[in-house]
N, C-alpha and C positions, 0 to 999 in steps of 0.2 A: 446345827441343831435345825430341828423339823419346825417348817413353818405350816401354821394352821388357820382354817376357814372356818370361823363361827358364824352361821347361818340362821336367822331366828325364824320359827316354824309359824308360832300362833302369836303374832303382834296385839289380838286381843287377849290374852288370859289375863287373870288379875295379877299374878305372882309377877307382873313388869313395873309396879308400883314399884321395886327395889331398883328399877336400875333407873338410870339417868341417860342411858343410851339403849336404842331399840334399833338397830339396823347390823351390818354387816361389819365383822371385824375382823383381822388378820393379826395372829400372832406371832410371835418366834418363842416355842417352849420344847422342852426333851420331851413332853410327853402331851396324849389331850387332856390328861385331868390337870397340868398344869397351866394349859393353857384356859380352860375355862374358871381355874382359879385365879388366873393374870385376870381373867373378862369379871373375875367377882370385885377383883380388887380395884380396879378401874373404872367399872362403871356403876359398882355400887351403890346405893344411898341406906343410910341406914331409917330402918321403914319399922315402926311399932308391929308386933304383931305378924310379923315376916322372919320365920328363925334362918339365920345363916345358912343350911342343908337346905331348903326349898329355893331358895336365889334361881331366877330364873337361866342362869348362864350355865348352873351345874346341870339342870333338865334334862333329859335325852329328849322327852318328848316335844322340850319347847325350842332347842338350839342343836342341828346339826351340827358337827364338828369334823370335816375330813383335812387329810393331811393334803398338801400342795407341794408335790416334788419338783416342780417348775414354774417358783413362784417368781423368778427376776430378783428375790431379796438375796444376798447374802447366809447363807447357812451358817454363820457363826455371829458369836456374842452371847448375850443373855437374857434370859426370857425377857419379852419387851412386847408393846403394844405395834404394831405397824401400821394399822390402821383400824379407825378413822384419826386423821392425822392429828388432830386436838388431842389427842390421847396417848401421844406417843412419848411425852415427855412425865411421867408418873415416877 
């Protein structure tokens, strides 16, 4: 399964109020879309007035997502957060 690196591009965007984490994330997922969804589930928090579809981890303008072919992580298993460590067991 591919390993993805998600990197926030604009930490000052108001949409980040809906996230508990604003930093680089490494996620194992079958697709970029699944990696972004895993980030929403792991880092998201309920925020009145911020619809799920505008969550910052979903937005291409706010978060770059790239596959890491030589990440050093085993490419087997389920969708999961690999980094940051405090979110690996969600």
